[in-house]
Structures are given as structure tokens and as C-alpha cells.
C-alpha distance (Angstrom), angle and dihedral (degrees) to the residues before:
residue distance angle dihedral
M1 . . .
P2 3.81 . .
D3 3.79 122.9 .
E4 3.80 112.0 -82.9
G5 3.81 89.6 -114.1
I6 3.81 91.5 57.0
G7 3.78 110.0 90.9
E8 3.77 137.6 177.6
R9 3.81 92.3 -81.8
H10 3.81 89.5 55.0
L11 3.79 91.3 49.2
G12 3.80 90.4 50.2
L13 3.78 90.7 54.3
L14 3.81 91.5 45.3
R15 3.82 89.5 53.4
A16 3.81 90.7 47.4
I17 3.82 92.9 50.6
D18 3.80 89.9 48.5
E19 3.81 93.5 48.8
V20 3.81 94.5 48.1
A21 3.81 93.2 43.1
H22 3.83 91.2 52.9
R23 3.82 89.0 61.2
D24 3.82 94.4 47.2
A25 3.81 121.1 90.3
D26 3.82 90.4 -136.9
G27 3.81 93.9 43.4
L28 3.81 93.2 -116.5
A29 3.79 135.4 127.3
T30 3.78 122.3 -153.9
M31 3.77 122.5 -135.8
Y32 3.80 90.3 -111.5
Q33 3.81 95.2 51.6
A34 3.79 95.6 46.2
A35 3.81 94.5 41.9
E36 3.79 91.8 53.0
K37 3.82 90.2 54.9
V38 3.82 91.1 58.6
G39 3.80 95.5 42.8
L40 3.81 99.1 -100.8
N41 3.80 125.6 134.0
P42 3.81 105.8 -157.5
V43 3.80 92.8 171.4
C44 3.79 98.8 60.7
K45 3.79 104.4 19.4
Q46 3.78 120.9 61.4
A47 3.82 91.7 -164.9
D48 3.82 90.2 55.9
R49 3.80 90.8 47.7
Q50 3.81 90.7 50.7
E51 3.79 91.9 48.1
F52 3.79 91.9 50.3
V53 3.81 92.7 48.8
R54 3.82 90.7 48.4
L55 3.81 93.4 49.0
A56 3.81 92.6 45.1
R57 3.82 91.1 48.0
D58 3.81 90.8 51.7
L59 3.81 91.1 48.9
T60 3.80 90.6 48.4
Q61 3.79 92.8 49.3
A62 3.81 89.6 50.1
D63 3.84 88.3 52.3
Y64 3.81 93.6 -118.1
V65 3.82 95.7 115.3
D66 3.81 135.7 35.5
V67 3.79 119.5 -149.4
Q68 3.80 124.4 -148.3
G69 3.78 131.1 -178.9
V70 3.80 99.9 14.9
T71 3.78 115.2 -175.7
Y72 3.78 134.4 171.8
L73 3.82 109.4 -26.1
G74 3.80 90.0 -8.8
L75 3.79 91.4 -80.2
R76 3.78 96.7 137.6
A77 3.78 98.0 36.5
S78 3.76 124.6 130.7
Y79 3.78 122.6 -150.0
S80 3.79 137.4 -157.2
V81 3.79 131.5 -175.9
T82 3.82 115.5 -113.0
E83 3.79 125.5 -137.0
E84 3.80 87.7 -99.9
G85 3.81 89.7 52.5
H86 3.79 90.9 50.6
R87 3.81 90.1 51.1
L88 3.80 89.5 52.1
L89 3.82 91.9 50.4
Q90 3.81 92.3 46.6
G91 3.78 89.9 50.5
E92 3.80 89.6 57.2
S93 3.80 93.2 59.7
């Protein structure tokens, strides 16, 4: 059962990060790749960028996502799903 603060939008982003990371040799998803999968445009829309950063922060705090390479505003960050995040996704199936 996910944390009470983790909603459907969070789960969508978690799934997107997992899907993108599975196709990456290093097992990472960039902000741009994952955001695009959930219909956000963090490059051109500040509101989308803020939403992504908020969702990713919540997922990180819940220990569902690890963040690597964070830069200014999280724009160049890469993300991977933790073991706990994988358990959550498997529990959804």
C-alpha cells in the first residue's frame, strides 16, 4: 500500500521513470524523458517543471526513487526506481 501522500499522479511518474530506466544502459531516466511520458513539458512550462520536481521529491522522500546528478532546479537530474518502488509497482499489477 503506498504512502497516503502518494497519489495517482505520483504512481504515473514512478511508472514512467521505471519504463524509461529499463531502456537505458545505466538504468536511469532523465527528467525530460520521464516528464514527457506523463504529459509534462518541463523545458517550456515552469508549472510543469514545478509539478515534476514536487512529484519526484515526494517519491524520493517515500524511498521509491533515487536521484542522481541534480543541478539547478533539478533540470539535469537522473532518476531510478528503488527496490521499494519496484515492490510498489509490482503490487499494483
